[in-house]
VOPAGU-2260 file (C-alpha; in pm, 1 decimal, decimal comma):
REM VOPAGU-2260
SITE   aa  ch    i         X         Y         Z
SITE  SER   A    0   14284,6    8768,3   -8669,1
SITE  VAL   A    1   13952,5    8680,4   -8776,6
SITE  VAL   A    2   13822,4    8328,8   -8826,7
SITE  ILE   A    3   13551,3    8369,9   -9097,3
SITE  GLY   A    4   13228,1    8222,7   -9015,2
SITE  THR   A    5   13264,3    8281,8   -8640,1
SITE  ARG   A    6   13079,5    8506,8   -8389,9
SITE  LYS   A    7   13369,6    8729,6   -8393,9
SITE  SER   A    8   13331,0    8779,8   -8759,4
SITE  SER   A    9   12970,3    8879,5   -8725,1
SITE  GLN   A   10   13067,0    9182,0   -8520,0
SITE  ILE   A   11   13306,3    9340,8   -8792,7
SITE  SER   A   12   13160,2    9638,6   -8985,0
SITE  LYS   A   13   13475,3    9703,4   -9182,8
SITE  TYR   A   14   13711,9    9428,1   -9352,5
SITE  VAL   A   15   14002,5    9464,6   -9585,2
SITE  MET   A   16   14047,8    9131,3   -9742,7
SITE  PRO   A   17   14425,1    9032,8   -9748,6
SITE  ALA   A   18   14593,4    9021,2  -10074,5
SITE  SER   A   19   14677,5    8659,0  -10002,3
SITE  VAL   A   20   14304,1    8563,8  -10056,2
SITE  LYS   A   21   14274,2    8425,7  -10409,2
SITE  PHE   A   22   13971,6    8201,6  -10419,7
SITE  ILE   A   23   13629,0    8246,5  -10271,9
SITE  VAL   A   24   13412,2    7951,0  -10210,3
SITE  ASN   A   25   13037,5    7915,9  -10145,2
SITE  GLY   A   26   12956,7    8009,6   -9795,5
SITE  LEU   A   27   13254,1    8199,3   -9694,1
SITE  TRP   A   28   13086,2    8516,8   -9589,0
SITE  ASN   A   29   12799,1    8394,7   -9401,9
SITE  GLY   A   30   12924,1    8517,5   -9081,9
SITE  PHE   A   31   12979,0    8866,4   -9189,0
SITE  THR   A   32   12634,4    8981,4   -9108,4
SITE  ASP   A   33   12730,3    9331,1   -8974,4
SITE  LEU   A   34   12970,5    9413,6   -9257,6
SITE  GLU   A   35   12918,7    9752,8   -9401,8
SITE  ASP   A   36   13260,6    9842,7   -9578,2
SITE  LEU   A   37   13455,4    9567,4   -9764,6
SITE  THR   A   38   13783,1    9627,4   -9945,9
SITE  ILE   A   39   13904,3    9364,0  -10184,1
SITE  THR   A   40   14290,9    9389,4  -10254,5
SITE  SER   A   41   14370,3    9100,6  -10479,4
SITE  GLN   A   42   14265,3    8936,1  -10771,6
SITE  ILE   A   43   13982,6    8688,8  -10681,3
SITE  GLN   A   44   13908,4    8363,8  -10875,0
SITE  VAL   A   45   13536,6    8264,9  -10891,3
SITE  TYR   A   46   13407,5    7922,3  -10879,0
SITE  LYS   A   47   13381,9    7784,0  -11228,9
SITE  GLY   A   48   13138,2    7512,2  -11171,1
SITE  GLU   A   49   12753,7    7494,9  -11287,9
SITE  ASN   A   50   12580,4    7825,7  -11232,3
SITE  SER   A   51   12890,7    7992,3  -11115,9
SITE  TYR   A   52   12737,4    8335,0  -11078,6
SITE  ALA   A   53   12477,4    8244,1  -10846,8
SITE  ARG   A   54   12704,8    8040,3  -10630,9
SITE  LEU   A   55   12983,7    8306,0  -10603,0
SITE  GLY   A   56   12734,8    8594,3  -10562,3
SITE  TYR   A   57   12517,3    8430,5  -10305,1
SITE  GLN   A   58   12818,1    8512,2  -10081,3
SITE  PHE   A   59   12676,5    8855,8  -10039,4
SITE  GLY   A   60   12320,0    8800,7   -9995,9
SITE  ASN   A   61   12348,2    8750,4   -9645,0
SITE  MET   A   62   12514,8    9064,5   -9566,8
SITE  LYS   A   63   12212,1    9303,1   -9532,7
SITE  LYS   A   64   12431,9    9592,7   -9413,5
SITE  LEU   A   65   12687,5    9595,3   -9679,6
SITE  LYS   A   66   12688,8    9940,3   -9822,9
SITE  ARG   A   67   13037,2   10012,4   -9975,2
SITE  VAL   A   68   13279,0    9787,8  -10163,5
SITE  THR   A   69   13638,0    9903,6  -10278,1
SITE  VAL   A   70   13825,7    9716,7  -10515,1
SITE  SER   A   71   14206,1    9739,6  -10577,3
SITE  GLY   A   72   14492,5    9499,4  -10691,0
SITE  MET   A   73   14292,0    9312,9  -10944,9
SITE  GLU   A   74   14299,0    9336,0  -11322,8
SITE  VAL   A   75   13967,5    9157,3  -11401,4
SITE  PHE   A   76   13644,6    9222,6  -11188,4
SITE  PRO   A   77   13473,3    8891,2  -11200,1
SITE  GLY   A   78   13119,0    8862,5  -11331,7
SITE  GLY   A   79   12879,5    8792,6  -11037,8
SITE  LEU   A   80   13120,2    8892,1  -10771,4
SITE  LEU   A   81   12853,7    9112,8  -10609,2
SITE  SER   A   82   12543,2    8937,9  -10729,7
SITE  TYR   A   83   12296,1    8943,7  -10470,2
SITE  ALA   A   84   12467,4    9221,6  -10283,1
SITE  GLU   A   85   12121,3    9414,9  -10300,6
SITE  THR   A   86   12232,3    9657,0  -10014,1
SITE  VAL   A   87   12550,5    9780,1  -10170,2
SITE  GLU   A   88   12531,6   10170,8  -10269,3
SITE  GLU   A   89   12880,3   10248,7  -10350,2
SITE  VAL   A   90   13143,4   10057,9  -10555,8
SITE  PHE   A   91   13483,9   10214,8  -10611,4
SITE  ILE   A   92   13705,7   10041,7  -10852,7
SITE  HIS   A   93   14071,9   10159,8  -10838,1
SITE  GLU   A   94   14324,4   10201,3  -11113,1
SITE  GLY   A   95   14475,7    9864,6  -11251,7
SITE  VAL   A   96   14130,7    9703,6  -11323,5
SITE  ARG   A   97   14136,4    9666,3  -11690,3
SITE  LYS   A   98   13824,9    9459,6  -11735,4
SITE  ILE   A   99   13477,0    9421,5  -11581,5
SITE  ASP   A  100   13319,0    9078,0  -11676,5
SITE  GLU   A  101   12951,8    9035,9  -11754,0
SITE  PHE   A  102   12695,3    9062,9  -11464,6
SITE  ALA   A  103   12926,2    9235,9  -11243,0
SITE  PHE   A  104   12663,5    9460,0  -11061,9
SITE  ASN   A  105   12329,7    9350,0  -11218,5
SITE  THR   A  106   12154,3    9252,7  -10889,0
SITE  CYS   A  107   12299,2    9549,3  -10697,1
SITE  LYS   A  108   11963,8    9722,4  -10685,1
SITE  SER   A  109   12050,0    9975,2  -10432,3
SITE  LEU   A  110   12384,5   10084,6  -10617,9
SITE  ARG   A  111   12389,6   10466,1  -10635,3
SITE  LYS   A  112   12759,6   10529,3  -10720,7
SITE  LEU   A  113   12992,8   10325,9  -10931,4
SITE  THR   A  114   13331,8   10437,5  -11003,7
SITE  ILE   A  115   13533,9   10297,7  -11290,8
SITE  PRO   A  116   13893,0   10401,7  -11350,2
SITE  ARG   A  117   14072,5   10507,1  -11660,2
SITE  SER   A  118   14261,9   10174,1  -11670,6
SITE  CYS   A  119   13946,1    9984,3  -11746,4
SITE  THR   A  120   13951,4    9924,9  -12119,9
SITE  GLU   A  121   13698,5    9629,4  -12149,3
SITE  ILE   A  122   13361,3    9610,9  -12026,9
SITE  ALA   A  123   13123,1    9315,3  -12084,3
SITE  ASP   A  124   12754,9    9346,9  -12142,7
SITE  HIS   A  125   12502,7    9373,5  -11871,1
SITE  ILE   A  126   12716,5    9500,7  -11601,9
SITE  PHE   A  127   12495,8    9767,2  -11452,7
SITE  PRO   A  128   12222,4    9698,6  -11190,1
SITE  ARG   A  129   11880,5    9624,2  -11305,7
SITE  VAL   A  130   11564,0    9695,8  -11102,0
SITE  TYR   A  131   11272,2    9465,3  -11180,1
SITE  GLU   A  132   10906,7    9515,1  -11080,5
SITE  LYS   A  133   10715,7    9208,9  -10986,0
SITE  GLY   A  134   10428,4    9121,3  -11204,1
SITE  SER   A  135   10149,1    8874,6  -11175,4
SITE  TYR   A  136   10202,0    8504,3  -11154,0
SITE  GLY   A  137   10566,2    8538,4  -11052,1
SITE  SER   A  138   10666,6    8733,4  -11366,0
SITE  SER   A  139   10890,5    9055,4  -11354,1
SITE  LYS   A  140   10923,9    9332,3  -11566,2
SITE  TYR   A  141   11249,0    9531,4  -11623,1
SITE  VAL   A  142   11206,9    9895,3  -11527,8
SITE  GLY   A  143   11553,5   10049,6  -11541,5
SITE  LEU   A  144   11856,2   10136,2  -11334,5
SITE  PRO   A  145   11811,2   10203,8  -10955,6
SITE  GLU   A  146   11687,8   10542,4  -10873,1
SITE  GLY   A  147   11965,6   10792,2  -10852,3
SITE  PHE   A  148   12225,2   10544,9  -11016,4
SITE  MET   A  149   12539,8   10739,3  -11136,7
SITE  LEU   A  150   12855,8   10596,4  -11324,5
SITE  TYR   A  151   13163,0   10827,2  -11216,6
SITE  CYS   A  152   13437,1   10797,4  -11487,7
SITE  TYR   A  153   13699,2   11005,5  -11660,7
SITE  GLU   A  154   13640,2   11230,5  -11967,0
SITE  GLY   A  155   13762,4   11038,0  -12264,4
SITE  SER   A  156   13783,3   10705,4  -12074,2
SITE  TYR   A  157   13624,0   10361,8  -12220,0
SITE  ALA   A  158   13389,7   10372,2  -11917,8
SITE  GLU   A  159   13237,1   10710,1  -12045,7
SITE  GLN   A  160   13218,7   10551,6  -12408,1
SITE  TYR   A  161   13042,4   10253,5  -12268,5
SITE  ALA   A  162   12788,7   10452,2  -12049,1
SITE  LYS   A  163   12693,9   10661,2  -12372,1
SITE  GLU   A  164   12626,3   10332,7  -12570,1
SITE  GLU   A  165   12435,4   10191,6  -12286,9
SITE  ASN   A  166   12230,3   10519,1  -12222,9
SITE  THR   A  167   12336,9   10519,3  -11867,8
SITE  PRO   A  168   12376,9   10838,4  -11659,6
SITE  PHE   A  169   12744,0   10936,4  -11598,5
SITE  THR   A  170   12944,6   11215,5  -11452,1
SITE  TYR   A  171   13311,2   11294,6  -11486,1
SITE  LEU   A  172   13577,2   11244,7  -11219,4
SITE  LYS   A  173   13839,4   11514,0  -11155,5
SITE  GLU   A  174   14204,3   11434,6  -11235,3
SITE  ASN   A  175   14282,7   11394,0  -10866,7
SITE  ASP   A  176   13975,2   11178,8  -10773,5
């Protein structure tokens, strides 16, 4: 067993979140500094207080090695779940997820591969990662998607339609993927 926030949890590189976890609070992931691969297997509820996206997403800001996130067992991918997870390169969303909320991946500036299943029939605005260039006096300018970003989806799916509307590069998954 793992006690979250302990030295033992800092030595974990791969973690499958038990289906019994239903709620994430601020600071929960602070001890997982070596985590590279995270699997979420249940519907996660987000903190709904003031500035909820920042409070939830900051969980992953401390995980400088997190590269891969796999999601199954949820119907709604919460907005901001991976906010500040700047090192994540791959997100695999399995069948069953029907909705992706706003700002789901918007600060995942290293994201190269996002897989959205056929079951997803609702995608909110501003889900894709955004890269900004720092300007003078603390300003920033939107420059586009991360270099090499690709959405993986099924032909004829809602995700394909969304990618076309958002002018986002995509490729088709094969039926067995």
